[in-house]
N, C-alpha and C positions, 0 to 999 in steps of 0.2 A: 261389729257387734248383728243381731238380727233385726229383719224388718214386721213391720205385723205380722205380714206373711210367712216368717221362718224360713229367710229364703235371708242365704247366707251371702252380700256383699264381695264382692273382689279387691283388694286394697291393693291402689295401687298411688305409688310414691313418685312424686312431684318433682324436682328441684328447678328453683332458678338462679340463675349465675351470670354474673358481669358484673361493670365494673361499680363504685361505688354516685349514686346520685342518679342512675337509669331509671329508675323508677318501680324495681323489683316489687317494694314492697305498694308501692300504688295501685303495677297488675293484680295483686292477689289481695288487695282490698278493693277494689273493682270487681271481680268477681266473683266473689266471693263474702261483701255485702255493702258489692251495689255503693262505694261512698269514696272518696275522691275527697284531698288536701292539700290546696296548697304548698301547706305549710310544714309536710312532713322532714323531719331530718335520715338523714343518714343511715343506717344499721350498723346499730354497734354488739351485736352479738344473736346467735341464730334464735329461729323464732319455729315454727308450723302450727296450719293450722288443718284443722276434715273439712269437705265440705262435700254431702251424700247426693247424685244425681244418678240418674238412670238413661244408660241407654237399650233402645233395642228390648226395651222391658226387661236387662243385669239392672243389678241396685249395684252400683261407686261408686263405691268410700275414699275420693280420695286426697291420699293426707302429702300437702301442699311444703314445701319447705321455704321461706326466706335471707336466704345467705348474707353473711356481708362482703361486700365487694371491697373495702382500705384493706391497700398491700399490709398493712400489717396484720390480718386476721384472714390473709389466705390460707394459712400452713392448716390453723384452725378448721375451718372451706373445706378445704381434704377430707376428714375425718364427717362427713353428713355424709360423702357419696352408696356407701352402703346400701344397696340392698333400691336402687333407684329401678326404673323403670322408664319414666321422662326426664331428659334436661331438654327445658328454653331458657339460650341463649338469650340474654334483651341488651340490645345499645341500647345509645340516645342518639335519637338521627341529627342532634344538631355538636352532635359529639365526636367526630370523626378518632379523637385518640378511642371512645368505649369498642369501637366500629371495630380498627385495629388491634383489639388487648381478645377480640372473642375466638383467636388462635391458642392461646394459650390458657383460657376456659375452656375451652373441646378437651386440650392436649391432654390437663389436669383431670380429668373425667381419667378420660383412657384410659389414663391414666392407673390410671387405683380402683376401674371397677369392667375395664376392658369395652367395646364394642356395642354390648347389649342392652343396648333403650334408642326410646326414640326420642331422634334429633326435631324440636323446635329450634327456629331462628326471630328474631321478634325484634323488628326497630320500633319503638315504642319512642311519645311522643310529635307523631304527624300532625297535632296540632299544630306544634308547632313550625309549618311547611314552610313562612318566607324565612327563615332563618335556617335551611335543611341547609346539612353539611356533606350528608352521606345520602349517593341518588340513593332510590330503589330496588332499581335495578344489579347494583352492588351487595347486599341484601340478599336478594334469591339468586342472584348467584354462588354465595359463600356457602348461602343452603345447599343449593343443586348437589355445588364438587361435595360438599362432605352427608348428603342423603338425607338431609334434612327437611323438614318444611314451614317453610317463609312466611309472617307478617306483617307485615307496618301498619301498628295501629297506635289507638292514646288513650291511657288511663282515664286521662281525665273526660272524655267526653262521649267513647267509643267500648260501652256495654256491651252489642249484640256483638260486638267483631269479637271480642274475647271471649265471649263466651263461644261463637261456634268452633271460633282456631282452638280452641284448648279441646272444641268438644273433636273433630278431625282428629289430633290427638292419642285418644283414648280410645278412639276407634280402630286406626292405623299398628297401633298396643294391642287391642282384643284379634282384631286380625291376622294379625303374626305371633302371637300367643289362642288359637282358640282351645286350649288344652286348659288351663282358666277360667272357662268355662265349662266344657264339661269334662273336665275330673275335679271337680272343686270336692273337699274330704267335708267331712258336717266336723270333722272333729280340727279343723284349719285353727291356726297360732293367730290372731289377731293384731298386733301391734297396743293399736287404740282403739277405746274402748267408752262409751258415753254412758254412764254410769254414777253412780253417787263418788265416784274422787276425780267427775270434772269440774278444774279450775280453770281461774278465770287470772287471762295474765296478762305480762304490758307487752305492744306492739312490738317489732323487730327492732321499730322505722326510732323510739325512743321517743315518742306522742306526750308518751303522758298519761294517755287515757288506756284503760284497759278495755281493747276491740276485737281482742283475741283468742280463741281455746288452744290451749295443747291439751287435749285429752290423752288421757293416759291414765292405763292401770295403776297408780301408783302404789295400790299393795301389793301387787307380787313383786315394784321393786324393793318394797320396802321386805318384805317374804326373807326375798333374795339374798341385798346386807345384812339382816337384822337390823335394819335399824341405824346399823353403823356404817359409817364412812369413813375410811382413812386417808390421812393429806400427811406427804411426809415431806420435809425440807431437808434438800441434801447441798451438799457445797461441798467447798473446800474451806479450812480455817481460817478467819476472819473475811470471811465475803461477804457477810452481815445476818446469818440465817437467823439468827434468835432474836435481834434487833427490827425483820421485815414483823417476827412472830411477837413480837410484845406488841408492834403499833395495829396488831388485826387484834391485839385481847383491850386496847386503847389505850397503852402504858405508854409512858414517857418514854421518849428517843436518850439512852446513858453513855454517853461514848464514852466511858470504861466501863463496858458490857463484859462477864466475865467470860470466856471462853467456853463451851458447852463438854463437860467429861461422860453424859451419860446418854440415855436418848428419855427423853424430858416429852411427858403429852399436854397434849389443852386440849381441851374441850367446851367447845361450843358448838348451841342447838340449830339445827336448819327448820326453820319453820316456813312452811308452805303453803298456804291451807288446811285441809283437811291432813298434808305429808310433814311425818315430824319425826325428825332425821337426827342424832349426835354427831356430830364431824367431829374426831383425834386426832388431831395438829400433832406430827410427829416432827423434833426437837431431834437431830442427829448429826452427834460427834464424829469425823474422820475418823477415831480412829477405833470404834465399833462393826466396822464395815462387814470383818471377818466376823462374826462372834454369833454365835446362834441364836443369839437375840435378836442382832441388823436384822440376818433371813428371814424370820418367822413374820420378821416386821414386815418388809416390804411383801415378803407373800402375801403378806397381808392390805397393803394400801392399794385404792387402783389412782392419787394422784398425785404429781410427781413435779413437785416446783423448787429447780435445776437452779440451786443459783450463785452468780460471778460476781466478781468485782470489777466494774470499769477500766479500772487504776490496774489491770495485774494480766498481765496477759495469760500466765499461765493457769490463772484458774477459769478464766473462758478455755482455753483447750480443755481441760478437765472434762468441761461436761460434755466432750464424745467418753470420757471415762467411767462416767459415772448412769450414762446411758445405759454402759457398758454392763455395768454392777447388774442393774436395775434389768434389762434382760435375759440374761444366766442368770439370774433366783430368775424370774417367772419364764417360765418354759413359752406362752400364751400372752401378750402386752397389747392385745389390737382393743381390746375394751377398754386400755387402760388413759391416761388421760396425761401428754404432761406438757409443761409452762415455765419456759425458760427466763431467769429472772435479771437481770442485769441494774444490777442498785448500785449506789454510792454517785448515782449519775450528781447526786449536788457539789463533790468535788470535780472544777476542772469539766461544768456541761460542758456536752458534743464532742462526745474523745467517740468520734463517729470513726473508727481505724476498728478498737473494739466492738463500739454497738453494733457496725453490721458482720460483722463475727461471730456476733448472737445471733442476726436473725435470718441468717445461713445455715448455723446447725440447725437453727429455726426448726427453718421450712424443708432442710434437707431430711427431721425427723417426726414430720406432722407431726409438731411442738408449737403452742402459743409461746408468743414472744412480748416481754414488759420492759417497759425503762420503769427504772424505778428508782425510792430515795428514801430510806430509811430513817434520814435524817428530816428532810426534810415535810415528811408522809408522803410522797405524791408515789398514788397509783397503783396503792396500797386498799385504802379503800372501798370494802365491799369486793374483793378477792376472789375471797374463798366463798359466797355467795354464786356468783359469776361463775367459776369452777366445777362446783356441786353439782349447778344448774347444766353447764356441758356435759358434763361426764351424764347424766339421770338423762340425756337425752340423746348420746348416741350407746346408753349401751344398753 
């Protein structure tokens, strides 16, 4: 958006990556709100916040993304790397494993968007120096080896040092990309606009406090999607697709659920602030896959739930088949969101072999993975809202 002097700010996407509990959310809260809480929980969803700064008289709009460090969410994190200009790798100085895993996060970014970004490496929690497990020299050496800018900070105590550090990263980006300043167009498109559609949302750290703003022009999304989000459940016969959908619709589990013989649609409203959409949940039978109706449905869908039975080896391997079906029908699936659901975990829970296989397929295809049980109604509550939130964030 333009400021009071009608000057377009430069949009810069900044993303924080690292293991769970290293303090990514705390760093963002300190930088944006100058606040800190000792009781923050690990993030379980992606979130972003905007902060406006001025550097050398140039207006900057920093779009800061807080990602999820937990292993089961790593594939989802990769979906948010697109258009990133600054990456900050965060580790805790009291957690050696979090430092050792920096290479994983750096490689994940490079595999997705290449090397055209400014790299920051941050050792957080330096207020706990008496418990330090990672020497400062190790962090500095890792940053130097990978062409990054290093800093050891404390989100709890050091506000000024954090401000200066992020300013240094932004300055480096502008120095290497002077065209951002000299060649700005008055017709540039901004992903985030502070207007009547600005909405308060929960922090990614799940504190329950509405202390972050997702600034997004929702009217554009509604117009683009015609107010409708199409979701489809795909999978082999008896994998439990219909039972999962019934749970989503707050229906009881029926062990004698009939086999679906056609495409069945369910309508669920999605209301969030001023954002009002209609989510259409489509239950598809395997026999419909070659029909014209099926092909047209897949073209409309943007969220795909691929369901398999954790007791059935064939059903998990056929997840590959369904992914290929979707990709063949849709020439470009980069804006689509895939969830792989391992269902029936209530029967002989912990069948690790097929669960690990599902996780592998999810990671290989940039999909979200969840273990669920339609019978026990586990892992299903809120899954539609979560998927729509994630889709709107990456689309």
